PyMOL Python script that loads the backbone (N, CA, C, O; Angstrom):
from pymol import cmd

cmd.read_pdbstr("""\
ATOM      1  N   LYS A   1    -105.411  44.440 -45.457  1.00  0.00           N
ATOM      2  CA  LYS A   1    -104.615  43.221 -45.340  1.00  0.00           C
ATOM      3  C   LYS A   1    -103.176  43.774 -44.378  1.00  0.00           C
ATOM      4  O   LYS A   1    -102.271  44.231 -45.076  1.00  0.00           O
ATOM      5  N   ASN A   2    -102.954  43.759 -43.028  1.00  0.00           N
ATOM      6  CA  ASN A   2    -101.757  44.113 -42.195  1.00  0.00           C
ATOM      7  C   ASN A   2    -100.556  42.972 -42.736  1.00  0.00           C
ATOM      8  O   ASN A   2    -100.691  41.760 -42.907  1.00  0.00           O
ATOM      9  N   LYS A   3     -99.622  43.638 -42.888  1.00  0.00           N
ATOM     10  CA  LYS A   3     -98.383  42.959 -42.594  1.00  0.00           C
ATOM     11  C   LYS A   3     -97.161  43.344 -41.982  1.00  0.00           C
ATOM     12  O   LYS A   3     -96.914  44.485 -41.592  1.00  0.00           O
ATOM     13  N   MET A   4     -96.396  42.358 -41.906  1.00  0.00           N
ATOM     14  CA  MET A   4     -95.375  43.147 -40.817  1.00  0.00           C
ATOM     15  C   MET A   4     -93.689  42.069 -41.337  1.00  0.00           C
ATOM     16  O   MET A   4     -93.654  40.860 -41.110  1.00  0.00           O
ATOM     17  N   HIS A   5     -92.461  42.835 -42.026  1.00  0.00           N
ATOM     18  CA  HIS A   5     -91.658  42.054 -42.441  1.00  0.00           C
ATOM     19  C   HIS A   5     -90.629  42.230 -41.057  1.00  0.00           C
ATOM     20  O   HIS A   5     -90.620  43.082 -40.169  1.00  0.00           O
ATOM     21  N   LEU A   6     -89.945  41.262 -41.256  1.00  0.00           N
ATOM     22  CA  LEU A   6     -89.211  41.184 -39.974  1.00  0.00           C
ATOM     23  C   LEU A   6     -87.729  40.566 -40.122  1.00  0.00           C
ATOM     24  O   LEU A   6     -87.919  39.365 -39.928  1.00  0.00           O
ATOM     25  N   PHE A   7     -87.024  40.662 -40.246  1.00  0.00           N
ATOM     26  CA  PHE A   7     -85.504  40.721 -40.205  1.00  0.00           C
ATOM     27  C   PHE A   7     -84.746  39.872 -39.122  1.00  0.00           C
ATOM     28  O   PHE A   7     -84.923  40.095 -37.924  1.00  0.00           O
ATOM     29  N   SER A   8     -84.008  39.020 -39.516  1.00  0.00           N
ATOM     30  CA  SER A   8     -83.618  38.316 -38.460  1.00  0.00           C
ATOM     31  C   SER A   8     -81.871  37.501 -39.101  1.00  0.00           C
ATOM     32  O   SER A   8     -81.718  36.598 -39.923  1.00  0.00           O
ATOM     33  N   GLY A   9     -80.934  38.204 -38.396  1.00  0.00           N
ATOM     34  CA  GLY A   9     -79.834  37.240 -39.098  1.00  0.00           C
ATOM     35  C   GLY A   9     -79.336  36.100 -38.056  1.00  0.00           C
ATOM     36  O   GLY A   9     -79.307  36.426 -36.869  1.00  0.00           O
ATOM     37  N   THR A  10     -79.063  35.193 -38.305  1.00  0.00           N
ATOM     38  CA  THR A  10     -78.174  34.194 -37.843  1.00  0.00           C
ATOM     39  C   THR A  10     -76.893  34.659 -37.972  1.00  0.00           C
ATOM     40  O   THR A  10     -76.828  35.750 -38.539  1.00  0.00           O
ATOM     41  N   GLY A  11     -75.706  34.110 -37.578  1.00  0.00           N
ATOM     42  CA  GLY A  11     -73.570  33.682 -37.484  1.00  0.00           C
ATOM     43  C   GLY A  11     -73.796  32.626 -37.672  1.00  0.00           C
ATOM     44  O   GLY A  11     -73.882  31.682 -36.886  1.00  0.00           O
ATOM     45  N   ILE A  12     -73.951  32.698 -39.068  1.00  0.00           N
ATOM     46  CA  ILE A  12     -73.448  31.518 -40.069  1.00  0.00           C
ATOM     47  C   ILE A  12     -71.713  31.553 -40.642  1.00  0.00           C
ATOM     48  O   ILE A  12     -71.486  32.095 -41.724  1.00  0.00           O
ATOM     49  N   VAL A  13     -70.666  30.998 -39.907  1.00  0.00           N
ATOM     50  CA  VAL A  13     -69.271  31.809 -40.173  1.00  0.00           C
ATOM     51  C   VAL A  13     -68.940  30.190 -39.713  1.00  0.00           C
ATOM     52  O   VAL A  13     -69.670  29.249 -39.402  1.00  0.00           O
ATOM     53  N   ARG A  14     -67.572  30.348 -39.825  1.00  0.00           N
ATOM     54  CA  ARG A  14     -66.756  29.268 -39.854  1.00  0.00           C
ATOM     55  C   ARG A  14     -67.095  28.601 -38.969  1.00  0.00           C
ATOM     56  O   ARG A  14     -67.901  29.060 -38.160  1.00  0.00           O
ATOM     57  N   GLY A  15     -66.524  27.129 -38.812  1.00  0.00           N
ATOM     58  CA  GLY A  15     -67.249  25.908 -37.597  1.00  0.00           C
ATOM     59  C   GLY A  15     -68.774  26.234 -36.768  1.00  0.00           C
ATOM     60  O   GLY A  15     -69.188  25.611 -35.791  1.00  0.00           O
ATOM     61  N   SER A  16     -69.295  27.112 -37.295  1.00  0.00           N
ATOM     62  CA  SER A  16     -70.913  27.094 -37.125  1.00  0.00           C
ATOM     63  C   SER A  16     -71.511  25.703 -37.647  1.00  0.00           C
ATOM     64  O   SER A  16     -71.102  24.893 -38.479  1.00  0.00           O
ATOM     65  N   VAL A  17     -72.807  25.756 -36.707  1.00  0.00           N
ATOM     66  CA  VAL A  17     -73.626  24.775 -37.643  1.00  0.00           C
ATOM     67  C   VAL A  17     -74.771  24.537 -38.342  1.00  0.00           C
ATOM     68  O   VAL A  17     -75.555  23.713 -37.871  1.00  0.00           O
ATOM     69  N   PRO A  18     -75.041  25.102 -39.398  1.00  0.00           N
ATOM     70  CA  PRO A  18     -75.880  25.624 -40.041  1.00  0.00           C
ATOM     71  C   PRO A  18     -76.985  24.948 -39.285  1.00  0.00           C
ATOM     72  O   PRO A  18     -77.315  25.953 -38.655  1.00  0.00           O
ATOM     73  N   GLU A  19     -77.847  23.988 -38.841  1.00  0.00           N
ATOM     74  CA  GLU A  19     -78.734  23.674 -38.742  1.00  0.00           C
ATOM     75  C   GLU A  19     -79.088  24.122 -37.156  1.00  0.00           C
ATOM     76  O   GLU A  19     -80.235  24.101 -36.708  1.00  0.00           O
ATOM     77  N   MET A  20     -77.968  24.506 -36.430  1.00  0.00           N
ATOM     78  CA  MET A  20     -78.047  25.121 -35.566  1.00  0.00           C
ATOM     79  C   MET A  20     -78.594  26.299 -35.597  1.00  0.00           C
ATOM     80  O   MET A  20     -79.516  26.608 -34.842  1.00  0.00           O
ATOM     81  N   GLU A  21     -78.042  27.153 -36.548  1.00  0.00           N
ATOM     82  CA  GLU A  21     -78.385  28.525 -36.716  1.00  0.00           C
ATOM     83  C   GLU A  21     -79.791  28.343 -37.235  1.00  0.00           C
ATOM     84  O   GLU A  21     -80.523  29.310 -37.020  1.00  0.00           O
ATOM     85  N   TRP A  22     -80.225  27.527 -37.743  1.00  0.00           N
ATOM     86  CA  TRP A  22     -81.953  27.848 -38.316  1.00  0.00           C
ATOM     87  C   TRP A  22     -82.761  27.456 -37.170  1.00  0.00           C
ATOM     88  O   TRP A  22     -83.935  27.824 -37.148  1.00  0.00           O
ATOM     89  N   ASP A  23     -82.266  26.722 -36.163  1.00  0.00           N
ATOM     90  CA  ASP A  23     -83.050  26.425 -35.179  1.00  0.00           C
ATOM     91  C   ASP A  23     -83.102  28.209 -34.138  1.00  0.00           C
ATOM     92  O   ASP A  23     -83.966  28.740 -33.440  1.00  0.00           O
ATOM     93  N   GLU A  24     -81.955  28.527 -34.480  1.00  0.00           N
ATOM     94  CA  GLU A  24     -82.124  29.723 -33.892  1.00  0.00           C
ATOM     95  C   GLU A  24     -83.332  30.585 -34.776  1.00  0.00           C
ATOM     96  O   GLU A  24     -84.442  30.785 -34.284  1.00  0.00           O
ATOM     97  N   LEU A  25     -83.131  30.837 -35.499  1.00  0.00           N
ATOM     98  CA  LEU A  25     -83.697  31.523 -36.322  1.00  0.00           C
ATOM     99  C   LEU A  25     -85.413  31.283 -36.308  1.00  0.00           C
ATOM    100  O   LEU A  25     -86.239  32.170 -36.091  1.00  0.00           O
ATOM    101  N   ASN A  26     -85.602  30.357 -36.496  1.00  0.00           N
ATOM    102  CA  ASN A  26     -87.051  29.502 -36.114  1.00  0.00           C
ATOM    103  C   ASN A  26     -87.494  29.772 -34.925  1.00  0.00           C
ATOM    104  O   ASN A  26     -88.528  30.437 -34.866  1.00  0.00           O
ATOM    105  N   ARG A  27     -86.817  29.321 -33.613  1.00  0.00           N
ATOM    106  CA  ARG A  27     -86.647  30.395 -32.039  1.00  0.00           C
ATOM    107  C   ARG A  27     -87.236  31.398 -31.890  1.00  0.00           C
ATOM    108  O   ARG A  27     -88.253  31.666 -31.250  1.00  0.00           O
ATOM    109  N   LYS A  28     -86.036  32.453 -33.002  1.00  0.00           N
ATOM    110  CA  LYS A  28     -86.862  34.136 -33.285  1.00  0.00           C
ATOM    111  C   LYS A  28     -88.066  34.717 -34.060  1.00  0.00           C
ATOM    112  O   LYS A  28     -88.421  35.882 -34.237  1.00  0.00           O
ATOM    113  N   VAL A  29     -88.780  33.076 -34.626  1.00  0.00           N
ATOM    114  CA  VAL A  29     -89.639  33.352 -35.798  1.00  0.00           C
ATOM    115  C   VAL A  29     -90.669  33.000 -34.577  1.00  0.00           C
ATOM    116  O   VAL A  29     -91.275  33.994 -34.176  1.00  0.00           O
ATOM    117  N   GLU A  30     -90.947  31.923 -33.990  1.00  0.00           N
ATOM    118  CA  GLU A  30     -91.726  31.793 -33.338  1.00  0.00           C
ATOM    119  C   GLU A  30     -92.135  32.775 -32.283  1.00  0.00           C
ATOM    120  O   GLU A  30     -93.313  32.780 -31.927  1.00  0.00           O
ATOM    121  N   LEU A  31     -91.518  33.372 -31.899  1.00  0.00           N
ATOM    122  CA  LEU A  31     -91.605  34.807 -30.386  1.00  0.00           C
ATOM    123  C   LEU A  31     -92.496  35.332 -30.847  1.00  0.00           C
ATOM    124  O   LEU A  31     -93.304  35.712 -29.999  1.00  0.00           O
ATOM    125  N   TRP A  32     -92.936  35.703 -32.562  1.00  0.00           N
ATOM    126  CA  TRP A  32     -93.219  36.688 -32.869  1.00  0.00           C
ATOM    127  C   TRP A  32     -94.870  36.235 -33.504  1.00  0.00           C
ATOM    128  O   TRP A  32     -95.767  37.055 -33.703  1.00  0.00           O
ATOM    129  N   THR A  33     -94.983  34.624 -33.762  1.00  0.00           N
ATOM    130  CA  THR A  33     -96.056  34.205 -34.529  1.00  0.00           C
ATOM    131  C   THR A  33     -97.321  33.998 -33.150  1.00  0.00           C
ATOM    132  O   THR A  33     -98.551  34.002 -33.092  1.00  0.00           O
ATOM    133  N   GLN A  34     -96.256  33.841 -32.235  1.00  0.00           N
ATOM    134  CA  GLN A  34     -97.110  33.098 -31.332  1.00  0.00           C
ATOM    135  C   GLN A  34     -98.062  34.531 -30.452  1.00  0.00           C
ATOM    136  O   GLN A  34     -99.191  34.257 -30.046  1.00  0.00           O
ATOM    137  N   VAL A  35     -97.519  35.960 -30.227  1.00  0.00           N
ATOM    138  CA  VAL A  35     -98.051  37.143 -30.492  1.00  0.00           C
ATOM    139  C   VAL A  35     -99.293  37.622 -30.764  1.00  0.00           C
ATOM    140  O   VAL A  35     -99.942  38.427 -30.096  1.00  0.00           O
ATOM    141  N   SER A  36     -99.736  36.815 -32.285  1.00  0.00           N
ATOM    142  CA  SER A  36    -101.116  37.190 -32.652  1.00  0.00           C
ATOM    143  C   SER A  36    -101.739  35.800 -32.833  1.00  0.00           C
ATOM    144  O   SER A  36    -102.923  35.690 -33.153  1.00  0.00           O
TER     145      SER A  36
END
""", "prot")
cmd.dss("prot")
cmd.show_as("cartoon", "prot")
cmd.util.cbc("prot")
cmd.orient("prot")
């Protein structure tokens, strides 16, 4: 079985909106899931 481990960070810092950070992370992951 092929595996790929993807590590991606978001900038959850003072003043950031966690929901928007999750949206950013989801966009990054979607780019990888569309490749297969």
